[in-house]
N, C-alpha and C positions, 0 to 999 in steps of 0.2 A: 075342451078348454073354454074359459070364459073370455069375454071381450077384452078385458085388461091384459090377460096373459097373451092373447093374440097380438095386441098392440106392442107389448114388450118384445115379442118375437120379431115382429116387423121392424121395429127400430134397431134392435140388435143386428138383424140381418142386413139392414140398409147400411149401417155404419161399418160393419165388418167387411162387407163386400165392396163398398166404396174405396176403403183403404187398400183392399186386396187388388182391385182393378188398377189402382194408381201405382202400386209398388211392385206388382208382379206376383202376388200370392199372399197367403197368410190369413184368409178369412176364418179358417178353423181355430186360430188363436183365440177368437172371441166367441164364435158361434157354437162350436162343439162343447166347450165347457158350460155354456149357458144351457144347452139341451140336457146335459148331465145334471146340472144344478136343479133344473125343473123336474127332475125325476126319472129321466130315461136311463136305462142301463147302457154301458159303453157301446156295446155292439149295435144296439138299436139306434142310439144317438148317432153313431158313425154312419150307418146306412141311411138314416133320415137326412143327415147333413149332406151326404154325397148326392142325394137326389136334388136337394135345394141348390147345391153348388153348381149344378148344370145350368140353372137360370142365370148365375153370374156369368158363365161363359156366353150364354145367348145374348144377354144384355151388352156385354163387351163386344161381341161379334158384330152386332148391329152397328155399333159406332166405328169399329176398326175397319170393317170391310169398305166403308166409304172412303178410306184412305188408300185402299188397294196396295198395302205394304207387304203382302205375303208372296213368297215364291212357292209355286205349287210343288216342285220336286222336293224342296226342303220340308214342306208341310207333310207330304206323304211319307217322307223318311222318318220324321218324328213319330207319326202314327204307327208306322210299321214296326219300329223297335219298341215303342213305349207301351202299346196296348197289350202285348203278351205279358209284359211285366206287371201291368195293372191287374190282369186276371189272376196271375200267380199270387201277387200280394194279397188280394182280396180273399183268396182261398186259404192262405196260411195265417192270417192275422188272428183268428180265433184261438190258435194254439200257441201264440207268442206271449210271454210275460209282458203285460202292458207297461208297467212302470220302467222296466229295464229298457224297453224299446223307446219310450218317451225321452229318457235321459240321454240315450245315445243320439237320438234325432235332435235333441236340443243342443247338444255340444256341436254337432255338425252344422246346424242352422246358424248358430252364433258365429261359427267359423266363417261362414259365407259372408256375413256382414263385415267382419274384421278384415277378411281378404279384400273385399271391395273397397273398404275405407283406406287400406294401406296401398292401394293402387289408384291414385287420383285420376289417371287418364283412362281407366277401364270403362269401356262401353260408351264413350262419348262420341265416337264416330264409327260408321260402318266400314269395316276392314275385313272382307271375307277371307278366311283361311281354312286349312284342313278340309278342303273339298275333294281331295283325291281319295282313292279307294281305301288306303290305310287309315287316313284321318277320319273318313266317314264311318269305317267299321268300328274304330275305337270310340268315336263320338256316339254311335248307335248303341254300343254295349253299355256305356254309362247311362244313356237314356232308358235302356231296358231296366237297369238297376234302380233308377229314379222312379220308373213305373211301378216297380215292386213296392217301393216306399209309398207311392201315391195310392196304391190299392189297399195298403194295410194301415198306414197312419196318415191322416188327412192334414195335420197342422203344418203348413209351410212348405210342402213338397213342391208346389208350383214355383217357389223361389229357387229351388235347386235347378229346375229347368231354365228359368230366366238367366241365372248366372252361368250355367253351362253353355247356353247359346251365345252369351256374350264372350266368355273366356275361350271356348274351344272353336266356335265357328265365326267369331269376329263380328257379331251383330252389335249394334248400339242398343242401349237399354230400351228405347221406345219400340224398336222393331221386335226385340226379344220378348217384351211383355205382350205384344200383339199375338205372337205365336203361342205363348203360354196361355193366355186367356181364352183364345179360340180353340186350340187343340187340346190342351189339358182341361180347360174349363168345361168344354162341351163333350169331347170324345173320350178322353181318359176318365174323367169323373162320371160320365154317362155309363161307360163300361163297368167301372167300379160299382156304381149304384145298382146296375142290373145283376152283377155277380153277387153282391152282398144281399140284394133283395131276394135272391133264391136261397140264401143261407139263413137269414134272420128276418125278423119282422121290421117293417117300415111303419112309422107312426104317421099315417096319412092325414089325420085331422090337424096335425101341426104344420102341414106343408103349405097351405095357402098363404099364410103370413110370411113364411120363410121364402117361398118362391117369389112373391111380390117384392120383398126387400132385396133379395139377391138380384133380381132382374133390374130394378131401378139403380141399385148400388153399382152393379156392373157397368151399366151404361154411363152413369155420372162419373165413375172412377176412370173409365176409359177416355171419356171426354177430357178430363183434367190431365191425363197422361199425354194425350195428343197435343194439347195446348201448352203444356209445360216443356221445358228443355230437358235434355238428358241429364244435366247436372242435378236438377231438382228430383227427377225420378231416381237417380242413383242414391241421393241422400235418403229418400223415402224407403228405398230398398234396404239400405243399411240399418235404418232405425227399426224397421219391421222385423228384419232377421234377428237383430239383437234382442228385441222384446220377446219374440217367439222362443229363442234359445233360452233366455232366462226363465220364461214361463214353464217350458217343458222340463227344465232341469230342477227347478225349485218348486214346481207344482202350483 
């Protein structure tokens, strides 16, 4: 790639990951289509994006860990149920009709935004619930299914984790986004990148600009999320989910 194309990749990655880190997901809405537009086949673009998205998680982690807002048992729980789903999803994506999967995911993603918008008090305060055995098992099962989506389709699946942590486990939006960016951004996406990297090619020359943009965007977006109240984060979540839903359904 020439210098101009690298600059374009950096700016796209910076903007996409800044909004993603602030709203709790959605970097793939911008970044993945740009990679395809610049000439990468879907599978290679997905694998390359997965590698770059790990830098989003690292950038956000650097900022969020300073707040010490994560509970270790819940973090390990999210990883334990989610990572097997990511591996499964990454292995089956190449056999799934791409367009049908995108439309279905788009409808579900838009539904997240509408659900949040119709529930004004959702995620505004920390109210831990469903921490018993039955509640944790069902919550883990849903996280496993989200992991399958994360491993197969990258656009917006972090938003599913954010809303599920808010709705089922009673986290506020700021805490839920911290879990999503650190655990999904680093560990889920890292696992997906490794799995896809063993199945398809990763376009390594494209990664320096993508990684730098993801790292800076993740840190800046996380900083904005920490400094903003849950009300603004909730609104950003709703806007991003609706945009992603429309983009996936209508192409």
